C-alpha positions as CSV (number, residue, x, y, z in Angstrom):
1,M,92.4,74.5,70.1
2,S,94.9,74.4,73.0
3,A,95.8,71.0,74.5
4,T,93.8,69.9,77.5
5,I,95.9,70.0,80.7
6,R,95.7,66.8,82.7
7,I,95.5,67.5,86.4
8,A,96.3,65.1,89.3
9,I,94.8,65.8,92.8
10,T,96.3,64.6,96.0
11,G,94.1,64.3,99.1
12,A,91.3,63.5,96.6
13,A,88.9,62.3,99.2
14,G,89.3,65.4,101.4
15,R,87.2,68.5,101.4
16,M,89.7,70.5,99.2
17,G,90.3,67.5,97.0
18,K,86.6,67.1,96.2
19,T,86.2,70.8,95.5
20,L,89.2,70.7,93.1
21,I,87.8,67.7,91.2
22,Q,84.4,69.5,90.9
23,A,86.1,72.6,89.6
24,I,88.1,70.6,87.1
25,Q,84.9,69.2,85.7
26,E,83.6,72.7,85.0
27,A,86.8,73.8,83.2
28,P,86.8,73.1,79.4
29,D,90.6,73.2,79.2
30,L,91.3,70.8,82.0
31,C,90.6,67.2,82.8
32,L,91.3,64.9,85.8
33,G,94.2,62.6,85.0
34,A,94.9,61.1,88.3
35,A,93.8,61.2,92.0
36,F,95.7,60.1,95.1
37,E,95.0,59.4,98.7
38,H,96.8,57.9,101.7
39,P,97.0,54.1,101.4
40,D,94.8,53.6,104.4
41,N,92.0,55.8,103.1
42,P,88.9,53.8,102.2
43,A,88.5,55.8,99.0
44,V,91.5,54.2,97.4
45,G,90.4,52.1,94.5
46,T,87.1,53.9,94.0
47,D,86.2,56.1,91.0
48,A,87.3,59.7,91.9
49,G,84.3,61.2,90.1
50,E,81.7,59.0,91.7
51,F,83.3,59.5,95.1
52,C,83.2,63.3,94.7
53,G,79.7,63.3,93.4
54,V,80.4,64.5,89.8
55,G,79.7,61.1,88.1
56,K,82.0,58.4,86.8
57,L,85.3,59.6,85.4
58,D,87.2,56.3,85.0
59,V,89.9,57.7,87.2
60,A,90.5,55.4,90.2
61,I,91.9,56.9,93.4
62,S,95.4,55.6,93.8
63,A,97.8,55.4,96.7
64,D,101.0,55.5,94.6
65,P,101.7,58.6,92.4
66,G,104.8,56.9,91.1
67,R,102.6,54.5,89.1
68,E,100.5,57.2,87.5
69,L,103.2,59.5,86.1
70,D,102.0,59.1,82.5
71,A,98.5,60.2,83.5
72,F,99.0,63.8,84.4
73,D,100.9,67.0,83.5
74,V,100.5,69.0,86.7
75,V,99.7,67.8,90.3
76,I,97.9,70.0,92.8
77,D,98.7,69.2,96.4
78,F,96.8,70.3,99.5
79,T,97.9,67.7,102.0
80,V,100.5,67.8,104.8
81,P,104.2,68.7,104.7
82,A,105.6,65.2,104.8
83,A,103.3,64.0,102.0
84,T,104.1,67.1,99.9
85,L,107.9,66.5,100.2
86,A,107.5,62.9,99.2
87,L,105.5,63.9,96.2
88,A,108.1,66.5,95.3
89,D,110.7,63.8,95.1
90,V,108.5,61.8,92.7
91,C,107.7,64.8,90.6
92,R,111.3,66.0,90.4
93,G,112.4,62.6,89.2
94,A,109.7,62.6,86.5
95,G,109.8,66.3,85.5
96,K,106.2,66.9,86.6
97,A,105.0,70.4,87.5
98,M,103.5,70.9,91.0
99,V,101.1,73.4,92.6
100,V,101.5,73.3,96.4
101,G,98.8,74.7,98.6
102,T,100.0,72.8,101.7
103,T,101.0,74.9,104.7
104,G,102.9,74.3,107.9
105,F,106.4,73.8,106.5
106,D,109.4,74.5,108.6
107,D,112.5,76.2,107.2
108,Q,114.3,73.0,106.3
109,Q,111.2,71.7,104.4
110,L,110.8,75.0,102.5
111,A,114.5,74.6,101.5
112,Q,113.7,71.2,100.1
113,L,110.9,72.5,98.0
114,Q,113.0,75.4,96.8
115,D,115.6,72.8,95.7
116,A,113.0,70.8,93.8
117,A,112.0,74.0,92.0
118,S,115.5,74.1,90.5
119,Q,114.4,71.1,88.4
120,I,110.7,71.4,87.9
121,P,108.1,74.2,87.7
122,L,106.8,74.5,91.3
123,F,104.0,77.0,92.2
124,M,103.7,77.6,95.9
125,A,101.3,79.9,97.8
126,P,100.1,79.7,101.4
127,N,96.7,80.7,100.1
128,M,95.5,80.2,96.5
129,S,92.6,82.7,96.7
130,V,93.0,85.6,94.3
131,G,91.2,87.8,96.9
132,V,93.6,86.8,99.7
133,N,96.6,87.6,97.6
134,L,95.1,91.0,96.7
135,T,94.6,91.4,100.5
136,F,98.3,90.7,101.0
137,K,99.0,93.7,98.7
138,L,96.6,96.0,100.6
139,I,98.2,95.1,103.9
140,E,101.6,96.0,102.5
141,I,100.3,99.4,101.3
142,A,98.7,100.1,104.6
143,A,101.7,99.1,106.6
144,R,104.0,101.3,104.5
145,A,101.7,104.3,104.9
146,L,101.0,103.9,108.6
147,G,104.5,102.8,109.7
148,D,105.1,102.8,113.5
149,S,102.2,105.0,114.3
150,V,99.9,102.0,114.8
151,D,99.8,98.6,116.5
152,V,99.3,95.7,114.2
153,E,97.4,92.5,115.0
154,V,96.6,89.4,112.8
155,M,93.4,87.5,113.6
156,E,92.3,84.3,111.8
157,M,89.5,81.7,112.1
158,H,89.2,78.3,110.5
159,H,87.2,75.0,110.7
160,R,87.8,72.6,113.6
161,H,89.8,70.1,111.4
162,K,92.6,72.5,110.6
163,V,95.8,71.1,112.1
164,D,98.3,74.0,112.0
165,A,98.1,77.3,113.8
166,P,98.3,80.1,113.0
167,S,97.3,79.4,109.4
168,G,99.8,79.7,106.7
169,T,97.9,82.7,105.4
170,A,98.1,84.5,108.8
171,V,101.9,83.7,109.0
172,R,102.3,85.2,105.5
173,M,100.5,88.3,106.6
174,G,102.8,88.6,109.6
175,E,105.8,88.2,107.2
176,I,104.5,91.0,105.0
177,L,104.0,93.3,108.0
178,A,107.5,92.5,109.4
179,Q,109.2,93.1,106.0
180,T,107.3,96.3,105.4
181,L,107.8,97.7,108.9
182,G,111.5,96.6,109.2
183,R,110.8,94.1,112.0
184,N,111.9,90.5,112.7
185,L,108.9,88.2,112.9
186,E,110.7,85.5,114.9
187,E,111.5,88.1,117.6
188,D,108.5,90.4,117.5
189,A,105.6,87.9,117.0
190,V,103.3,87.2,119.9
191,Y,101.1,84.2,119.6
192,G,98.3,84.7,122.1
193,R,98.3,86.5,125.4
194,Q,97.6,85.4,128.9
195,G,98.2,86.8,132.4
196,I,100.0,90.0,133.3
197,T,101.7,90.7,130.0
198,G,102.5,94.4,130.6
199,A,101.9,97.2,128.2
200,R,102.0,96.4,124.5
201,Q,105.2,97.1,122.7
202,R,104.9,98.9,119.4
203,R,107.1,96.4,117.5
204,T,104.9,93.5,118.5
205,I,103.0,91.7,115.7
206,G,100.2,89.9,117.5
207,F,98.4,86.7,116.3
208,A,95.1,85.4,117.5
209,T,93.7,82.0,116.3
210,Q,90.2,80.6,116.5
211,R,89.0,77.1,115.5
212,G,85.5,75.8,115.2
213,G,82.7,74.3,113.2
214,D,83.0,74.5,109.4
215,I,84.4,78.0,109.0
216,V,86.2,78.0,105.7
217,G,88.6,80.8,106.5
218,E,88.6,84.4,107.8
219,H,91.6,86.7,108.1
220,T,91.8,90.2,109.5
221,V,94.8,92.5,109.9
222,M,94.1,95.4,112.3
223,F,96.0,98.7,112.3
224,A,95.1,100.3,115.6
225,G,96.1,103.9,116.2
226,E,95.1,106.7,118.6
227,G,91.5,107.6,117.8
228,E,91.1,105.4,114.7
229,R,91.4,101.8,113.6
230,I,91.7,100.3,110.1
231,E,90.8,96.6,109.5
232,I,91.5,94.7,106.3
233,T,89.5,91.5,106.2
234,H,89.0,88.6,103.8
235,R,86.3,86.1,104.4
236,A,86.0,82.9,102.4
237,N,82.5,81.4,102.1
238,S,83.4,78.5,99.9
239,R,86.5,76.4,99.1
240,M,85.8,76.9,95.4
241,N,87.7,80.2,95.3
242,Y,90.8,78.4,96.5
243,A,90.2,75.7,93.9
244,Q,89.9,78.2,91.1
245,G,93.1,79.9,92.2
246,A,94.9,76.6,92.2
247,L,93.6,75.8,88.7
248,R,94.8,79.2,87.5
249,A,98.2,78.4,89.0
250,A,98.3,75.0,87.2
251,R,97.6,76.8,83.9
252,H,100.3,79.3,84.7
253,I,103.1,76.7,85.1
254,Y,101.9,74.1,82.6
255,A,104.8,73.6,80.1
256,N,106.7,76.4,81.8
257,K,110.4,76.2,82.7
258,A,111.7,75.0,86.1
259,G,111.4,77.6,88.9
260,L,109.6,78.7,92.0
261,Y,106.3,80.5,91.2
262,D,103.8,82.3,93.4
263,M,100.4,84.0,93.3
264,Q,101.9,87.5,93.6
265,G,103.8,86.9,90.4
266,L,100.8,85.4,88.6
267,L,98.7,88.4,89.5
268,N,101.4,90.9,88.7
269,L,101.2,92.3,92.3
């Protein structure tokens, strides 16, 4: 029988953290080794399983990953960029593998994570959903086939608590469109429109963002031509699909060599 992989979860008291802990409890080859939260979070010191509603696990939520390094093999991080970078420093020093689902990094922060990947296995994806990553491939195929004969727009919706906009997934969709169509996203992206904007330029890659309620996530890329329109949409009804993708990523890099891994590689896309 293969060894059980011990998983640590950051942001354990959050929506995604709770879902990940629930998913780990349903996986026979995984166990929760550690759970982390911000020092000011009232969940610190409580049992992670009891807090998340899956029963007592004898894993207390900690505020210091550095003190729990012997308790886990892979850490899954869905937090904020600053916290992810601090965790990467800890993991790099201890040789611990990381799965990063955090979004909103700037270029300098991404460079820091790439540097960490030279010393540890680091899996990073703006969206851990298998379905979303398949959608990325479909967008690439459509863009290559349609070329400059259509206008392309990216639309996304998320819950009211999401702090970055557009979503990391929407940005990745824009990057795929720009790369496939030979455009520069920094120059050609338009983030919302207002007033007298003039006629739409063909090279434009438009982004529209909506926030509200408890929407888990919805992304659509529209290819609008003369007389017809193609829309490629992914809708998430539960965070569990993101959690299952993150666990699949953890299995993929467990005991693997240092390097930067992503979902496209995992899925052979």
